[in-house]
N, C-alpha and C positions, 0 to 999 in steps of 0.2 A: 473198228471204230465209230460209234454214233456219228450219225449226220444231226446237224441242227434242227431239224425237221422232228427226229426221236426226241432230243433234248425238252425242246418246246412246242409240245404237239399240238396248242390249241394258238399258236400264233394265226392261223388258218383260218381262226374264228373273228369276229368285229369284236374287240374290247366291251360297246359299248350296249350289247345283246344277251342278258342274263337268259337262258335258256331253261326247261323244267331238268334238263340235265345235270347243269348246275345247283338248281334249288334242290335238288334230292343230294345232292352231294354233302351239302351243306346239312343238310338234315341229318346225313348217315354218320356225320363227321358230328353233326351234337349227340349222336344217339351214342358212337363210341367212345366219347369222351365221357358219357353219365356210366358206360358200361364198367372203365376203367375204374371210376370214381368205388362204383361197387364194388369191383376184383379188393381195391385196398381197404374199405372198409370192412368185408368179410376177412384179408387178410389179418388188419388190425383187431379184429375182434377175435378172433382164433388166437393169437399172439397174446391177448388178452386173460381170456378165459381160460388157457394153458397155464399162465403164471398162476392166475388166480386157485384155478386145482389145486396147481403145486402147493401154495402156500397152506392152502386149507387140507389136504389129505394127506401130501407126503410129512412126515416128521425130519427135523434134524435142520440146522442151519445151514448149511451147503443148499437142500432143497429151498428154503426161504430167500436165497438171494437170487437162486436162479426164477422164482417163481417173481421176484421182485423185477429182475430182468427183463425177464418177459411181458409183465404187463405194462412196464416203460417201455418196451416197443414196440408190444401190440399201439400205445398211445400214439408213438412217435409215425409210425406208420398208417395210421389214421390223420393226423394231421398235414403230413407231407403229400396225403393222397388229396386231401379237402384242398392244403396248398396249389395244388397241380389243377384241379379242375375246376375253380375260381377262375386261375390264370387264365388257360385254355379257352373258357368260356369266354372269355373278355375279349382274347384275343378272338375269336371266331364271331363273337359279338362285331367289333372294330371292321374286319375286314368284310363283313355280309353289309352293313350300313355303308362302307365305300363304295363297295359296288352298286349298291340301289342308289346311292347319289349319283354317282355317275350315268348312273342308268337314265336319272331322271333328267340330268342336265341336258343330253343329246336329245331329249325328245321335242 
């Protein structure tokens, strides 16, 4: 069974003190969010280009339908990634601003 200390490891640190480690953690989180968005973008482009290739270079109605599905999925994957990126960026900024305000009030 985990102790309270394991579940809340930052309880021993004052809440009003942002350390370099905290600032670097925020930077790592932002970079991770960007990497995730780029992965969604890459996947969406791959799906869309595969679909466009199927439509253009493979004969037949089935290939055209499959190609259209891939293009739609590619656009959908990109839009989902964009939505998640914007939502997470806003959440990161909100938390960061709250921490900075809390630090400023205590000084």
